C-alpha positions in Angstrom: 78.0 106.4 164.8 81.1 104.8 166.1 84.6 105.9 165.4 85.4 102.6 163.8 82.5 102.9 161.4 83.5 106.4 160.5 87.0 105.2 159.8 85.8 102.4 157.7 83.6 104.8 155.7 86.5 107.2 155.2 88.8 104.4 154.0 86.2 103.2 151.6 85.7 106.7 150.3 89.4 107.2 149.9 89.7 103.9 148.0 86.9 104.9 145.7 88.5 108.3 145.1 91.8 106.7 144.4 90.2 104.4 141.9 88.5 107.3 140.2 91.7 109.2 140.1 93.6 106.3 138.6 90.9 105.9 135.9 91.0 109.6 135.1 94.8 109.5 134.9 94.6 106.6 132.5 92.0 108.3 130.4 94.2 111.5 130.4 97.2 109.5 129.2 95.2 107.9 126.4 93.9 111.3 125.3 97.5 112.7 125.3 98.6 109.8 123.1 95.7 110.4 120.8 96.4 114.2 120.7 100.1 113.4 119.7 99.0 111.1 116.9 96.5 113.7 115.6 99.2 116.4 115.7 101.6 114.2 113.7 98.8 113.4 111.2 98.0 117.1 110.8 101.7 117.9 110.2 101.9 115.2 107.6 98.7 116.5 105.9 100.1 120.0 105.9 103.4 118.9 104.4 101.5 116.9 101.7 99.3 119.8 101.0 102.3 122.2 100.6 104.0 119.7 98.3 100.8 119.3 96.1 100.4 123.1 95.9 104.0 123.4 94.8 103.5 120.8 92.2 100.4 122.5 90.9 102.1 125.9 90.8 104.9 124.3 88.7 102.3 122.8 86.4 100.5 126.1 86.0 103.8 127.9 85.2 104.7 125.2 82.6 101.2 125.4 81.0 101.4 129.3 80.9 104.8 129.0 79.2 103.4 126.5 76.7 100.4 128.8 76.1 102.7 131.8 75.4 104.8 129.7 73.0 101.8 128.5 71.1 100.2 132.0 71.0 103.5 133.4 69.8 103.7 130.7 67.2 100.2 131.4 65.9 100.9 135.2 65.8 103.9 134.6 63.6 101.8 132.8 61.0 
């Protein structure tokens, strides 16, 4: 095989590898963006969950107090 043919083959291979690398880097960038979006979504979901749990705890406390008042009122009769 001539040196010229080997050089041509090597250049073609290098171009192919560069294209593959470029595609892989673009895919990596897309995945990083998606990861960031998912992380933000998870943070929002956690914050909403904590808020809902706090609201429910307050409701439970309020209902327990009402229950005590009503029980006390019934005991007095």
